[in-house]
C-alpha positions in Angstrom: 120.9 192.0 -203.0 123.4 189.4 -201.9 121.2 186.6 -203.1 121.0 188.3 -206.5 124.8 188.3 -206.8 125.0 184.7 -205.7 122.5 183.6 -208.3 124.2 185.7 -211.0 127.5 184.1 -210.2 126.0 180.6 -210.2 124.4 181.1 -213.6 127.7 182.5 -215.1 129.6 179.5 -213.7 127.1 177.0 -215.2 127.4 178.8 -218.6 131.2 178.6 -218.4 131.1 175.0 -217.4 128.8 174.1 -220.3 131.0 176.0 -222.7 134.1 174.2 -221.4 132.4 170.8 -221.6 131.4 171.5 -225.2 134.9 172.4 -226.2 136.3 169.3 -224.4 133.9 167.1 -226.4 134.9 168.9 -229.6 138.6 168.1 -229.0 137.8 164.4 -228.3 135.8 164.4 -231.5 138.7 166.0 -233.5 141.1 163.4 -232.1 138.7 160.7 -233.2 138.4 159.3 -229.7 134.6 159.7 -229.3 133.9 156.0 -229.8 136.6 155.0 -227.4 135.3 157.3 -224.7 131.7 156.2 -225.1 132.5 152.5 -225.3 133.1 152.4 -221.5 129.8 151.8 -219.7 128.7 154.8 -217.8 131.4 157.1 -219.2 130.4 160.1 -221.3 132.7 161.9 -223.8 133.2 164.7 -221.3 133.9 162.3 -218.5 136.5 160.6 -220.7 138.0 164.0 -221.6 138.3 164.8 -217.9 140.1 161.5 -217.0 142.5 161.1 -219.9 144.8 163.9 -219.0 145.4 162.1 -215.7 146.5 158.9 -217.4 148.4 160.2 -220.4 150.7 162.9 -221.6 150.0 165.1 -224.6 152.4 162.8 -226.5 150.1 159.9 -225.8 152.5 158.1 -223.4 150.7 156.3 -220.6 151.8 157.3 -217.1 150.7 155.7 -213.8 147.8 157.6 -212.2 148.9 159.9 -209.3 146.5 159.8 -206.5 
C-alpha cells in the first residue's frame, strides 16, 4: 500500500512539473525570448527560463549571480 502512495505521488509530481515547464516556456515565448534562450548551445527554453530569474530582476536589470 505504501508503494502505491509513493507511485501516485511521483506521478502527480511529474504532471505538475510538466505543467510548470510548459507555462515557463509559454512566458518565454510571450516575451519573445525563445530564440535567445535556444541560441545557447545545450540550453533549452525551460533551462533558460530557470536561469534568467537568477541573473535579472523583473525590470530586466542585470544583477550579479548569488551563489
